[in-house]
Every structure is written in C-alpha cells, then in structure tokens.
N, C-alpha and C positions, 0 to 999 in steps of 0.2 A: 504494499499500500504506499508506495512512495510516489511523490508528485513533485511539482516544481516549487512548492512552498517549503522553505527550509524549516520554518517554525513547526509546521505540521509533521514534517519528517522527524524532527527531534522528539515530538510527542510519541510517535509510533516506535521510535527507538527505545524510549523509556518503557512503553508498554511491552515491547519485545523482551526487555530485560526482566520485567516482572513475570512474564510467562515462562521464560527460561528458568527463572528461579523457583517457580511454584508448580510447574506442570507435573512434576513427578510426585507431588504430594497426593494423598488420597482425597479425591473430590475437591480439586482446587478451584473450580469454576467460580464460586461465589467470591472467594478472596480475590481472584484475578479481575472479576468485574468490578469489585469494590475499588481496587487500585486503578483500574481503567477509568472509572468515573472520577476519581481524584485527579487523574492526569488530564482528562479532556473536559471535565466539568459536567458531562452527561454521556450517554451511550447511544450515539447515532448508529444507524444501520451499518455504516462502513466499519466502525469500530467492532461491532458485534461480528461482522463477517471476518474481519482480521483475526479475532480471537478464535472463532470456529476453525479457520484454516490452520492457524498455528497450533491449535490443540488437537487437530484432526477429529473434530466432532461435528455433528450436524448443526447447521445454523438454527434449526428449530429448537434444539436443546438450549442454545444460548438465549434465543428470543424468549423461550418459555420461562427461564429463570428471571430474565430482565423484567417481563411483564407480570410475573407472579409476586415479586417482592416490591413493596411500596417504596423502599429506599432508592431503588434504581429509577432513573429518568431517561427517557429517549429524546427529550427536548431540553434545551439549555434552561437552567434554573437561575433564579435571582440570587444575589449575594446572600440574602437572608430567606430561608424557607419557613413559612408559617404553616404548621400542621395543626388543624383544628380537630379536637377529639369529637367524634360523632358516636361514640359508644352510648349505650342506653342511658346511663345516668346523665351524661353531658347533654345528650339529645333532649331528655325530659326537662333538664334545668336551663335550656336556652341555647344550645349549639346552633340551631337554625338561625336564631336572631343574631347571634355573634357572627356567623358567617356572613349574613346580610350586611351587618355593620362594617366588617372588614372589606367586603366587596365594594361597598359605597365609599368608604374612607380612602381606599387605594385605587378606586376606578378599574377594577379588574374582576373577572369571573373566576370561579373555582377551577383550579388546574392550570391557571395562566400566570404569566409573569408581567409585572408592571413594565411600561415602556422604558423606564430608566434602568431596568435590570436590577433594581434593588430588592424587590420582594417577589416570591412565588407563593401562591396560596394553594394548599392541598388539605386533604382530610385523612385522618387515620381512625381506625376502629376503637382504639383505647390507648390511653397513655398511663393508666394506672394511678390516676390522681382523682378518683371519683369524689372524694370529700371536698375538692376545690372546684367542682363543676359549676359552670362550663369552663373548659380548659383549652388553651392552645400552647403550642411549643414553638418558639422561634429559635432556630438553630438547635441548641441543646438546652435552652432555658425554658422552664415551664411557668406559665402564668395562669392563675386560677381566679375564680369568682369575678369573671369579666362580665359585668352586667350593665355597665353604662358606656356610652360613647366616649365620655371624658376619660375614663380609665384606659380605654383602648387607645385613644389618641396619645395620651401620655406615654404609653409603652412604645407605640410606633415611632413617636418623635425621638425617642432614645436611640433608635436604629437609623433614623434619617440623618443624624449628625455625623 
C-alpha cells in the first residue's frame, strides 16, 4: 500500500512494524487493529485491506471485528469522542434528552463529527456508572447527573479551550 504520499507511506511502515511484532501472537487481530487506529486515527477500508493481506486472513474477518466493537471507527473521529450511555438506567433518567442537548449544542447528529474536528458524538450501551445517570464519557473522563444545558455547556467549554 505505498503511494506517492511520503507521510502516508510512513504510517503504513509503522503499521507494518506492529504487524510484524504481533502477528505470531495468539489472536493478535484486535491488538493490531487497536494500534492501527492509533496510527491512522481511524480504520478506513484501505488499512483494513492492508492488515488482511499482511496477516493472510480474509478481509471479511477484519471488517467483522472492526464493525463489532464500538471502539473501532471507519470514519475519522474528532479530537474528543463523546460517548453517551444509553443503557437502561441512563435511558430512563434522561439519555435521550442529553443526546438532544449535545446535538443542539454542537450542531451535529449522533455518529458524526463537528466541522472543526473537535468532537465526535457516539453512544454506548453502558459505562457502569448507573448511580450518576444520565452519563457521558469524553475521552476517558466520565460526567454524570447531566440534567441541565448549563452543566453540559460548562463541561464542553472546558474541551473547547
């Protein structure tokens, strides 16, 4: 997968080094995909194809893992990923309203990234913080009891700086 873009070629060389290091491990695909997403920022079809070819496995197997796990993305993500919990407790305690507030505040739809590339909005089934419902996670930090727009805006403003 080399082309005339030196920066892109460097990324594929990094990925090749990861594959070479990990491919002899038992079931290395998830770890390789994780590292590939760190290198490229997401997992486009070309990267998945490269991994499949280098590991001598069907592209369908790679695609199946990428689409099964919420962590993996086939589209570029924003600098900060917002995961809104939509598990039962959060849903009952206001997750749909929280999602609507975030969508309105950031002018984006679920699953999309803001035009400035700062935020991506996704949902997850549960983050294990039911006592704080409704909850969302930005990057690795959990925020709970988000019931007002003011509280939401204060949190988002901290990431906008």
